[in-house]
Structures are given as structure tokens and as C-alpha cells.
N, CA, C, O and CB atoms as a CASP TS submission, in Angstrom:
PFRMAT TS
TARGET T0000
AUTHOR 0000-0000-0000
METHOD Language model
MODEL 1
PARENT N/A
ATOM      1  N   MET     1      59.244 151.028  81.503  1.00  0.00           N
ATOM      2  CA  MET     1      59.921 149.969  82.249  1.00  0.00           C
ATOM      3  C   MET     1      59.118 148.667  82.168  1.00  0.00           C
ATOM      4  O   MET     1      59.685 147.593  81.968  1.00  0.00           O
ATOM      5  CB  MET     1      60.123 150.389  83.726  1.00  0.00           C
ATOM      6  N   LYS     2      57.817 148.771  82.323  1.00  0.00           N
ATOM      7  CA  LYS     2      56.986 147.578  82.295  1.00  0.00           C
ATOM      8  C   LYS     2      57.005 146.924  80.918  1.00  0.00           C
ATOM      9  O   LYS     2      57.044 145.698  80.814  1.00  0.00           O
ATOM     10  CB  LYS     2      55.557 147.921  82.693  1.00  0.00           C
ATOM     11  N   ASN     3      56.977 147.733  79.860  1.00  0.00           N
ATOM     12  CA  ASN     3      57.003 147.183  78.506  1.00  0.00           C
ATOM     13  C   ASN     3      58.288 146.421  78.245  1.00  0.00           C
ATOM     14  O   ASN     3      58.279 145.396  77.563  1.00  0.00           O
ATOM     15  CB  ASN     3      56.841 148.292  77.477  1.00  0.00           C
ATOM     16  N   ARG     4      59.393 146.915  78.784  1.00  0.00           N
ATOM     17  CA  ARG     4      60.679 146.250  78.571  1.00  0.00           C
ATOM     18  C   ARG     4      60.674 144.862  79.204  1.00  0.00           C
ATOM     19  O   ARG     4      61.202 143.912  78.627  1.00  0.00           O
ATOM     20  CB  ARG     4      61.829 147.096  79.150  1.00  0.00           C
ATOM     21  N   ILE     5      60.082 144.746  80.381  1.00  0.00           N
ATOM     22  CA  ILE     5      60.017 143.439  81.049  1.00  0.00           C
ATOM     23  C   ILE     5      59.167 142.476  80.224  1.00  0.00           C
ATOM     24  O   ILE     5      59.525 141.309  80.066  1.00  0.00           O
ATOM     25  CB  ILE     5      59.437 143.578  82.485  1.00  0.00           C
ATOM     26  N   ILE     6      58.052 142.958  79.703  1.00  0.00           N
ATOM     27  CA  ILE     6      57.179 142.099  78.893  1.00  0.00           C
ATOM     28  C   ILE     6      57.906 141.656  77.623  1.00  0.00           C
ATOM     29  O   ILE     6      57.788 140.502  77.209  1.00  0.00           O
ATOM     30  CB  ILE     6      55.863 142.840  78.529  1.00  0.00           C
ATOM     31  N   GLU     7      58.662 142.576  77.003  1.00  0.00           N
ATOM     32  CA  GLU     7      59.423 142.205  75.806  1.00  0.00           C
ATOM     33  C   GLU     7      60.455 141.140  76.133  1.00  0.00           C
ATOM     34  O   GLU     7      60.641 140.198  75.362  1.00  0.00           O
ATOM     35  CB  GLU     7      60.111 143.436  75.199  1.00  0.00           C
ATOM     36  N   ASN     8      61.130 141.279  77.274  1.00  0.00           N
ATOM     37  CA  ASN     8      62.130 140.288  77.660  1.00  0.00           C
ATOM     38  C   ASN     8      61.482 138.931  77.893  1.00  0.00           C
ATOM     39  O   ASN     8      62.055 137.897  77.547  1.00  0.00           O
ATOM     40  CB  ASN     8      62.876 140.741  78.918  1.00  0.00           C
ATOM     41  N   ARG     9      60.301 138.933  78.472  1.00  0.00           N
ATOM     42  CA  ARG     9      59.621 137.661  78.710  1.00  0.00           C
ATOM     43  C   ARG     9      59.245 136.982  77.406  1.00  0.00           C
ATOM     44  O   ARG     9      59.403 135.769  77.263  1.00  0.00           O
ATOM     45  CB  ARG     9      58.377 137.875  79.560  1.00  0.00           C
ATOM     46  N   SER    10      58.749 137.755  76.458  1.00  0.00           N
ATOM     47  CA  SER    10      58.332 137.139  75.199  1.00  0.00           C
ATOM     48  C   SER    10      59.540 136.644  74.418  1.00  0.00           C
ATOM     49  O   SER    10      59.460 135.613  73.751  1.00  0.00           O
ATOM     50  CB  SER    10      57.525 138.132  74.352  1.00  0.00           C
ATOM     51  N   SER    11      60.663 137.362  74.488  1.00  0.00           N
ATOM     52  CA  SER    11      61.850 136.883  73.787  1.00  0.00           C
ATOM     53  C   SER    11      62.402 135.638  74.469  1.00  0.00           C
ATOM     54  O   SER    11      62.911 134.740  73.798  1.00  0.00           O
ATOM     55  CB  SER    11      62.925 137.981  73.727  1.00  0.00           C
ATOM     56  N   ALA    12      62.307 135.574  75.793  1.00  0.00           N
ATOM     57  CA  ALA    12      62.735 134.366  76.499  1.00  0.00           C
ATOM     58  C   ALA    12      61.831 133.196  76.141  1.00  0.00           C
ATOM     59  O   ALA    12      62.290 132.059  76.035  1.00  0.00           O
ATOM     60  CB  ALA    12      62.735 134.596  78.023  1.00  0.00           C
ATOM     61  N   LYS    13      60.543 133.477  75.953  1.00  0.00           N
ATOM     62  CA  LYS    13      59.600 132.420  75.577  1.00  0.00           C
ATOM     63  C   LYS    13      59.925 131.877  74.193  1.00  0.00           C
ATOM     64  O   LYS    13      59.940 130.662  73.992  1.00  0.00           O
ATOM     65  CB  LYS    13      58.154 132.945  75.612  1.00  0.00           C
ATOM     66  N   THR    14      60.186 132.762  73.237  1.00  0.00           N
ATOM     67  CA  THR    14      60.531 132.292  71.897  1.00  0.00           C
ATOM     68  C   THR    14      61.873 131.583  71.912  1.00  0.00           C
ATOM     69  O   THR    14      62.079 130.626  71.165  1.00  0.00           O
ATOM     70  CB  THR    14      60.558 133.460  70.902  1.00  0.00           C
ATOM     71  N   PHE    15      62.798 132.049  72.766  1.00  0.00           N
ATOM     72  CA  PHE    15      64.089 131.371  72.884  1.00  0.00           C
ATOM     73  C   PHE    15      63.901 129.959  73.414  1.00  0.00           C
ATOM     74  O   PHE    15      64.524 129.020  72.920  1.00  0.00           O
ATOM     75  CB  PHE    15      65.037 132.161  73.802  1.00  0.00           C
ATOM     76  N   LEU    16      63.039 129.804  74.422  1.00  0.00           N
ATOM     77  CA  LEU    16      62.765 128.472  74.967  1.00  0.00           C
ATOM     78  C   LEU    16      62.124 127.574  73.919  1.00  0.00           C
ATOM     79  O   LEU    16      62.485 126.404  73.794  1.00  0.00           O
ATOM     80  CB  LEU    16      61.857 128.572  76.198  1.00  0.00           C
ATOM     81  N   GLN    17      61.172 128.119  73.165  1.00  0.00           N
ATOM     82  CA  GLN    17      60.511 127.309  72.143  1.00  0.00           C
ATOM     83  C   GLN    17      61.489 126.897  71.055  1.00  0.00           C
ATOM     84  O   GLN    17      61.461 125.757  70.592  1.00  0.00           O
ATOM     85  CB  GLN    17      59.338 128.074  71.532  1.00  0.00           C
ATOM     86  N   THR    18      62.361 127.825  70.640  1.00  0.00           N
ATOM     87  CA  THR    18      63.338 127.500  69.599  1.00  0.00           C
ATOM     88  C   THR    18      64.313 126.451  70.097  1.00  0.00           C
ATOM     89  O   THR    18      64.617 125.492  69.388  1.00  0.00           O
ATOM     90  CB  THR    18      64.095 128.758  69.153  1.00  0.00           C
ATOM     91  N   THR    19      64.808 126.635  71.330  1.00  0.00           N
ATOM     92  CA  THR    19      65.744 125.661  71.891  1.00  0.00           C
ATOM     93  C   THR    19      65.082 124.298  72.028  1.00  0.00           C
ATOM     94  O   THR    19      65.692 123.272  71.728  1.00  0.00           O
ATOM     95  CB  THR    19      66.265 126.136  73.254  1.00  0.00           C
ATOM     96  N   GLY    20      63.832 124.291  72.481  1.00  0.00           N
ATOM     97  CA  GLY    20      63.118 123.035  72.647  1.00  0.00           C
ATOM     98  C   GLY    20      62.923 122.301  71.342  1.00  0.00           C
ATOM     99  O   GLY    20      63.121 121.088  71.268  1.00  0.00           O
ATOM    100  N   SER    21      62.535 123.032  70.312  1.00  0.00           N
ATOM    101  CA  SER    21      62.312 122.364  69.028  1.00  0.00           C
ATOM    102  C   SER    21      63.627 121.908  68.414  1.00  0.00           C
ATOM    103  O   SER    21      63.677 120.856  67.776  1.00  0.00           O
ATOM    104  CB  SER    21      61.578 123.295  68.061  1.00  0.00           C
ATOM    105  N   LEU    22      64.695 122.685  68.598  1.00  0.00           N
ATOM    106  CA  LEU    22      66.002 122.263  68.078  1.00  0.00           C
ATOM    107  C   LEU    22      66.490 121.007  68.788  1.00  0.00           C
ATOM    108  O   LEU    22      67.016 120.097  68.147  1.00  0.00           O
ATOM    109  CB  LEU    22      67.036 123.391  68.234  1.00  0.00           C
ATOM    110  N   LEU    23      66.319 120.949  70.112  1.00  0.00           N
ATOM    111  CA  LEU    23      66.717 119.755  70.861  1.00  0.00           C
ATOM    112  C   LEU    23      65.889 118.554  70.430  1.00  0.00           C
ATOM    113  O   LEU    23      66.410 117.446  70.309  1.00  0.00           O
ATOM    114  CB  LEU    23      66.567 119.987  72.375  1.00  0.00           C
ATOM    115  N   PHE    24      64.601 118.774  70.199  1.00  0.00           N
ATOM    116  CA  PHE    24      63.726 117.684  69.781  1.00  0.00           C
ATOM    117  C   PHE    24      64.152 117.146  68.422  1.00  0.00           C
ATOM    118  O   PHE    24      64.210 115.933  68.218  1.00  0.00           O
ATOM    119  CB  PHE    24      62.267 118.154  69.733  1.00  0.00           C
ATOM    120  N   ILE    25      64.451 118.058  67.486  1.00  0.00           N
ATOM    121  CA  ILE    25      64.901 117.645  66.150  1.00  0.00           C
ATOM    122  C   ILE    25      66.233 116.908  66.246  1.00  0.00           C
ATOM    123  O   ILE    25      66.443 115.899  65.573  1.00  0.00           O
ATOM    124  CB  ILE    25      65.034 118.870  65.211  1.00  0.00           C
ATOM    125  N   ALA    26      67.137 117.424  67.095  1.00  0.00           N
ATOM    126  CA  ALA    26      68.430 116.762  67.263  1.00  0.00           C
ATOM    127  C   ALA    26      68.250 115.370  67.856  1.00  0.00           C
ATOM    128  O   ALA    26      68.954 114.435  67.474  1.00  0.00           O
ATOM    129  CB  ALA    26      69.354 117.603  68.156  1.00  0.00           C
ATOM    130  N   GLY    27      67.310 115.228  68.789  1.00  0.00           N
ATOM    131  CA  GLY    27      67.049 113.918  69.374  1.00  0.00           C
ATOM    132  C   GLY    27      66.503 112.938  68.354  1.00  0.00           C
ATOM    133  O   GLY    27      66.905 111.775  68.326  1.00  0.00           O
ATOM    134  N   ILE    28      65.592 113.402  67.519  1.00  0.00           N
ATOM    135  CA  ILE    28      65.032 112.523  66.481  1.00  0.00           C
ATOM    136  C   ILE    28      66.114 112.130  65.480  1.00  0.00           C
ATOM    137  O   ILE    28      66.205 110.967  65.087  1.00  0.00           O
ATOM    138  CB  ILE    28      63.853 113.217  65.750  1.00  0.00           C
ATOM    139  N   LEU    29      66.939 113.100  65.064  1.00  0.00           N
ATOM    140  CA  LEU    29      68.010 112.792  64.117  1.00  0.00           C
ATOM    141  C   LEU    29      69.016 111.826  64.729  1.00  0.00           C
ATOM    142  O   LEU    29      69.509 110.926  64.049  1.00  0.00           O
ATOM    143  CB  LEU    29      68.717 114.078  63.672  1.00  0.00           C
ATOM    144  N   GLY    30      69.321 112.010  66.006  1.00  0.00           N
ATOM    145  CA  GLY    30      70.249 111.099  66.665  1.00  0.00           C
ATOM    146  C   GLY    30      69.672 109.702  66.780  1.00  0.00           C
ATOM    147  O   GLY    30      70.396 108.714  66.661  1.00  0.00           O
ATOM    148  N   TYR    31      68.356 109.615  67.015  1.00  0.00           N
ATOM    149  CA  TYR    31      67.729 108.308  67.143  1.00  0.00           C
ATOM    150  C   TYR    31      67.685 107.593  65.802  1.00  0.00           C
ATOM    151  O   TYR    31      67.871 106.377  65.742  1.00  0.00           O
ATOM    152  CB  TYR    31      66.323 108.445  67.712  1.00  0.00           C
ATOM    153  N   SER    32      67.443 108.331  64.732  1.00  0.00           N
ATOM    154  CA  SER    32      67.346 107.691  63.423  1.00  0.00           C
ATOM    155  C   SER    32      68.720 107.423  62.819  1.00  0.00           C
ATOM    156  O   SER    32      68.823 106.795  61.766  1.00  0.00           O
ATOM    157  CB  SER    32      66.527 108.555  62.478  1.00  0.00           C
ATOM    158  N   GLY    33      69.771 107.893  63.475  1.00  0.00           N
ATOM    159  CA  GLY    33      71.117 107.570  63.025  1.00  0.00           C
ATOM    160  C   GLY    33      71.752 108.620  62.138  1.00  0.00           C
ATOM    161  O   GLY    33      72.843 108.398  61.615  1.00  0.00           O
ATOM    162  N   LYS    34      71.094 109.770  61.952  1.00  0.00           N
ATOM    163  CA  LYS    34      71.687 110.817  61.116  1.00  0.00           C
ATOM    164  C   LYS    34      72.845 111.506  61.838  1.00  0.00           C
ATOM    165  O   LYS    34      73.849 111.866  61.223  1.00  0.00           O
ATOM    166  CB  LYS    34      70.622 111.852  60.718  1.00  0.00           C
ATOM    167  N   LEU    35      72.689 111.682  63.143  1.00  0.00           N
ATOM    168  CA  LEU    35      73.771 112.253  63.946  1.00  0.00           C
ATOM    169  C   LEU    35      74.428 111.123  64.725  1.00  0.00           C
ATOM    170  O   LEU    35      73.748 110.209  65.191  1.00  0.00           O
ATOM    171  CB  LEU    35      73.241 113.372  64.912  1.00  0.00           C
ATOM    172  N   SER    36      75.733 111.183  64.866  1.00  0.00           N
ATOM    173  CA  SER    36      76.428 110.129  65.610  1.00  0.00           C
ATOM    174  C   SER    36      76.430 110.501  67.085  1.00  0.00           C
ATOM    175  O   SER    36      77.372 111.117  67.586  1.00  0.00           O
ATOM    176  CB  SER    36      77.889 109.927  65.083  1.00  0.00           C
ATOM    177  N   MET    37      75.362 110.116  67.769  1.00  0.00           N
ATOM    178  CA  MET    37      75.274 110.348  69.200  1.00  0.00           C
ATOM    179  C   MET    37      74.679 109.116  69.860  1.00  0.00           C
ATOM    180  O   MET    37      73.931 108.370  69.227  1.00  0.00           O
ATOM    181  CB  MET    37      74.429 111.608  69.513  1.00  0.00           C
ATOM    182  N   PRO    38      75.009 108.896  71.138  1.00  0.00           N
ATOM    183  CA  PRO    38      74.472 107.719  71.837  1.00  0.00           C
ATOM    184  C   PRO    38      72.953 107.780  71.957  1.00  0.00           C
ATOM    185  O   PRO    38      72.354 108.852  71.874  1.00  0.00           O
ATOM    186  CB  PRO    38      75.095 107.598  73.230  1.00  0.00           C
ATOM    187  N   ALA    39      72.343 106.620  72.152  1.00  0.00           N
ATOM    188  CA  ALA    39      70.881 106.549  72.189  1.00  0.00           C
ATOM    189  C   ALA    39      70.316 107.315  73.380  1.00  0.00           C
ATOM    190  O   ALA    39      69.313 108.017  73.247  1.00  0.00           O
ATOM    191  CB  ALA    39      70.422 105.091  72.242  1.00  0.00           C
ATOM    192  N   TYR    40      70.960 107.184  74.557  1.00  0.00           N
ATOM    193  CA  TYR    40      70.426 107.877  75.729  1.00  0.00           C
ATOM    194  C   TYR    40      70.496 109.386  75.547  1.00  0.00           C
ATOM    195  O   TYR    40      69.643 110.112  76.058  1.00  0.00           O
ATOM    196  CB  TYR    40      71.188 107.462  76.991  1.00  0.00           C
ATOM    197  N   LEU    41      71.504 109.866  74.825  1.00  0.00           N
ATOM    198  CA  LEU    41      71.629 111.304  74.591  1.00  0.00           C
ATOM    199  C   LEU    41      70.521 111.796  73.670  1.00  0.00           C
ATOM    200  O   LEU    41      69.954 112.865  73.894  1.00  0.00           O
ATOM    201  CB  LEU    41      73.004 111.637  73.990  1.00  0.00           C
ATOM    202  N   SER    42      70.210 111.022  72.638  1.00  0.00           N
ATOM    203  CA  SER    42      69.146 111.448  71.723  1.00  0.00           C
ATOM    204  C   SER    42      67.783 111.377  72.408  1.00  0.00           C
ATOM    205  O   SER    42      66.931 112.237  72.186  1.00  0.00           O
ATOM    206  CB  SER    42      69.146 110.576  70.452  1.00  0.00           C
ATOM    207  N   TYR    43      67.575 110.344  73.249  1.00  0.00           N
ATOM    208  CA  TYR    43      66.321 110.262  73.998  1.00  0.00           C
ATOM    209  C   TYR    43      66.162 111.458  74.926  1.00  0.00           C
ATOM    210  O   TYR    43      65.105 112.087  74.965  1.00  0.00           O
ATOM    211  CB  TYR    43      66.260 108.961  74.802  1.00  0.00           C
ATOM    212  N   SER    44      67.231 111.769  75.680  1.00  0.00           N
ATOM    213  CA  SER    44      67.125 112.869  76.636  1.00  0.00           C
ATOM    214  C   SER    44      66.987 114.201  75.916  1.00  0.00           C
ATOM    215  O   SER    44      66.280 115.086  76.399  1.00  0.00           O
ATOM    216  CB  SER    44      68.342 112.896  77.562  1.00  0.00           C
ATOM    217  N   ALA    45      67.650 114.368  74.764  1.00  0.00           N
ATOM    218  CA  ALA    45      67.524 115.621  74.017  1.00  0.00           C
ATOM    219  C   ALA    45      66.098 115.797  73.519  1.00  0.00           C
ATOM    220  O   ALA    45      65.546 116.895  73.590  1.00  0.00           O
ATOM    221  CB  ALA    45      68.511 115.652  72.834  1.00  0.00           C
ATOM    222  N   ALA    46      65.496 114.722  73.014  1.00  0.00           N
ATOM    223  CA  ALA    46      64.115 114.817  72.535  1.00  0.00           C
ATOM    224  C   ALA    46      63.162 115.095  73.694  1.00  0.00           C
ATOM    225  O   ALA    46      62.240 115.898  73.559  1.00  0.00           O
ATOM    226  CB  ALA    46      63.705 113.522  71.808  1.00  0.00           C
ATOM    227  N   GLY    47      63.378 114.441  74.820  1.00  0.00           N
ATOM    228  CA  GLY    47      62.515 114.657  75.982  1.00  0.00           C
ATOM    229  C   GLY    47      62.614 116.069  76.523  1.00  0.00           C
ATOM    230  O   GLY    47      61.601 116.700  76.823  1.00  0.00           O
ATOM    231  N   ILE    48      63.847 116.569  76.646  1.00  0.00           N
ATOM    232  CA  ILE    48      64.042 117.934  77.135  1.00  0.00           C
ATOM    233  C   ILE    48      63.440 118.930  76.155  1.00  0.00           C
ATOM    234  O   ILE    48      62.864 119.937  76.565  1.00  0.00           O
ATOM    235  CB  ILE    48      65.543 118.232  77.352  1.00  0.00           C
ATOM    236  N   GLY    49      63.572 118.652  74.858  1.00  0.00           N
ATOM    237  CA  GLY    49      62.987 119.539  73.863  1.00  0.00           C
ATOM    238  C   GLY    49      61.480 119.619  73.981  1.00  0.00           C
ATOM    239  O   GLY    49      60.901 120.703  73.905  1.00  0.00           O
ATOM    240  N   ILE    50      60.839 118.464  74.167  1.00  0.00           N
ATOM    241  CA  ILE    50      59.380 118.452  74.329  1.00  0.00           C
ATOM    242  C   ILE    50      58.983 119.211  75.589  1.00  0.00           C
ATOM    243  O   ILE    50      58.048 120.011  75.569  1.00  0.00           O
ATOM    244  CB  ILE    50      58.846 117.002  74.388  1.00  0.00           C
ATOM    245  N   LEU    51      59.702 118.958  76.696  1.00  0.00           N
ATOM    246  CA  LEU    51      59.368 119.631  77.952  1.00  0.00           C
ATOM    247  C   LEU    51      59.542 121.135  77.846  1.00  0.00           C
ATOM    248  O   LEU    51      58.707 121.891  78.343  1.00  0.00           O
ATOM    249  CB  LEU    51      60.228 119.093  79.084  1.00  0.00           C
ATOM    250  N   LEU    52      60.627 121.586  77.198  1.00  0.00           N
ATOM    251  CA  LEU    52      60.855 123.025  77.047  1.00  0.00           C
ATOM    252  C   LEU    52      59.762 123.667  76.209  1.00  0.00           C
ATOM    253  O   LEU    52      59.278 124.751  76.533  1.00  0.00           O
ATOM    254  CB  LEU    52      62.222 123.287  76.412  1.00  0.00           C
ATOM    255  N   THR    53      59.377 122.997  75.134  1.00  0.00           N
ATOM    256  CA  THR    53      58.342 123.563  74.270  1.00  0.00           C
ATOM    257  C   THR    53      57.010 123.643  75.005  1.00  0.00           C
ATOM    258  O   THR    53      56.305 124.647  74.898  1.00  0.00           O
ATOM    259  CB  THR    53      58.191 122.726  72.991  1.00  0.00           C
ATOM    260  N   ILE    54      56.657 122.600  75.751  1.00  0.00           N
ATOM    261  CA  ILE    54      55.396 122.609  76.498  1.00  0.00           C
ATOM    262  C   ILE    54      55.439 123.661  77.602  1.00  0.00           C
ATOM    263  O   ILE    54      54.468 124.390  77.808  1.00  0.00           O
ATOM    264  CB  ILE    54      55.108 121.216  77.098  1.00  0.00           C
ATOM    265  N   ALA    55      56.568 123.740  78.314  1.00  0.00           N
ATOM    266  CA  ALA    55      56.673 124.709  79.405  1.00  0.00           C
ATOM    267  C   ALA    55      56.590 126.136  78.889  1.00  0.00           C
ATOM    268  O   ALA    55      55.965 126.990  79.518  1.00  0.00           O
ATOM    269  CB  ALA    55      57.978 124.509  80.170  1.00  0.00           C
ATOM    270  N   SER    56      57.211 126.399  77.755  1.00  0.00           N
ATOM    271  CA  SER    56      57.169 127.761  77.220  1.00  0.00           C
ATOM    272  C   SER    56      55.788 128.091  76.674  1.00  0.00           C
ATOM    273  O   SER    56      55.415 129.263  76.607  1.00  0.00           O
ATOM    274  CB  SER    56      58.222 127.939  76.124  1.00  0.00           C
ATOM    275  N   ALA    57      55.022 127.075  76.281  1.00  0.00           N
ATOM    276  CA  ALA    57      53.672 127.339  75.792  1.00  0.00           C
ATOM    277  C   ALA    57      52.752 127.755  76.936  1.00  0.00           C
ATOM    278  O   ALA    57      51.839 128.555  76.733  1.00  0.00           O
ATOM    279  CB  ALA    57      53.109 126.102  75.080  1.00  0.00           C
ATOM    280  N   PHE    58      52.982 127.219  78.140  1.00  0.00           N
ATOM    281  CA  PHE    58      52.107 127.542  79.263  1.00  0.00           C
ATOM    282  C   PHE    58      52.563 128.760  80.035  1.00  0.00           C
ATOM    283  O   PHE    58      51.772 129.351  80.770  1.00  0.00           O
ATOM    284  CB  PHE    58      52.015 126.374  80.190  1.00  0.00           C
ATOM    285  N   LYS    59      53.830 129.154  79.886  1.00  0.00           N
ATOM    286  CA  LYS    59      54.303 130.355  80.581  1.00  0.00           C
ATOM    287  C   LYS    59      53.762 131.593  79.895  1.00  0.00           C
ATOM    288  O   LYS    59      53.674 131.653  78.669  1.00  0.00           O
ATOM    289  CB  LYS    59      55.846 130.398  80.627  1.00  0.00           C
ATOM    290  N   LYS    60      53.402 132.577  80.697  1.00  0.00           N
ATOM    291  CA  LYS    60      52.890 133.820  80.117  1.00  0.00           C
ATOM    292  C   LYS    60      53.858 134.943  80.357  1.00  0.00           C
ATOM    293  O   LYS    60      53.605 136.075  79.942  1.00  0.00           O
ATOM    294  CB  LYS    60      51.522 134.174  80.694  1.00  0.00           C
TER
END
């Protein structure tokens, strides 16, 4: 039972890191004009991506 909880935590951590990096990449692409999205959306996507990646790095 304990091992299953630890596995779920690590998969959630990798999920957070993947989501964070994808949001960050999407924000950069939106800012550089590759994706057609508003500037505030690309800024917030990049910011949320950075925060998610940092938060998942410190969570154990």
C-alpha cells in the first residue's frame, strides 16, 4: 500500500513537471508569435509553467 502511494506521488510529480514545461514552451512560442495567442495569455502560460516546474522540483 505504501509503495503505491509513493508511485502515485512520483507520477504526479513528473506530470506536473511535464505540464509546466509544456506551458512554458507554449508561452514562449506565443510570445515570439509562433502561436496565435494574446500576449497576456502567453505571459501567464510561461509564468504558470515556471511555477509548476519549480513547485514540482521541491515537492517530495
